[in-house]
N, C-alpha and C positions, 0 to 999 in steps of 0.2 A: 622814751616811752617805756613804761614798766611791762613786765611779762603779763601781768593781769590786764593792763590796758590793751595790749596787743591781742590777747585772747578775746577780750570783749569785742574788740573791733572786728577780728576775724569771724567770730561767732555771729555778730550782727550782719556781716556780709553773706555768710553761708546760710543762715536761717532767714528766709524771706517771707515766712508766713507769720501772722500774728498768733498770739496764744489762743484766741477764740477760734480762729480759722483752723488751726492745727487740732485743737480739741474736737471741733466739729468733724474734721476729716477722720480722726482716729475712731470715731463712732461708726464709720461706714463699713459695709461688708468688704469693699475694695481694699481698704486699709488693712483689714484683718486677714486678707487672702495672700499677702506677700511676705517674704522673708523666711528666715530659718526659725522653725517652730519646735525645736527639740525640747523645749521646756513648756510647751503649751502656747505661750505668747511669743511672737517673734521678737528678736532682738531690736529691730527697728521700731516696732510698735511700743515696746517698753521704753526705748529711748525717746520716742515722741512724747510719751507721758511725762518723762523727766524734763524734756525741753519746755513743755508748757509751764512746769513749775519754775524753771530757770527764768523764763521770760517774765514771770510774775514776781520774781524775787528782786528786792532792792539791791543795788550794787554793793552797798556796805554789808549786806547780809550773806553774800556769796562765800562759800567755803572752798577749801582746797579741792575737795571732791567735786564741787560744782565746776571749778575751773578745769579739772581733769576731764570731766564729761564734755564740757564745751570744746576742748581741744579734740576729743574723740569725734564729736559731731563734725567739726571743720574738716578733719581728715577724711571721714567717710564721704561727705558731700563732694569734696574735691576729687577723690578717687572715682566715685560713681559718675560724676559729670564727665570725666575723661572716657567713660565707657558708653557714651550715648549711642544707641542703636540707630541704624538708618531708618528713614521713613517717618511716618506719623507716630509720635510718642504719646499722644493725648490719653489714650486708654491702655497704656503699656504698663507692664509690671515694673519696668525700669523707673518710670515716673512715679508710680504708686510707692515704690520703695523709698525714693528720694523724699517724697512728701511725708512719709512716716518720720523722717529725720528732719522735718521742718523746712524743706526746700522744694518749692514748686518750680520746675525748670521752665514752665510756660508762663509764669507770672511776669507781667510787664512791670518795669521799675516805676 
């Protein structure tokens, strides 16, 4: 398996939200309330917008920069999942942050 194939597979496993579901989520107040906002928009929110674009891009049109961002998303999702807080996470900042990165930890397969 090539590096690109592995990256696409890992990205597909990490990002469990559709482009339309993620785009709708990014428009919510909850989405905009989480993350580091040193530049106005949080890093995760900006990443979410990029993920929507990636999900709508044909495989043959993906660039090296796209693959780099896909690997960044996979790393973030894996690290963040390992930090799951105790208790109900449905309305948690932890979940909202993950959703900005395209992963809803409460979504059933």
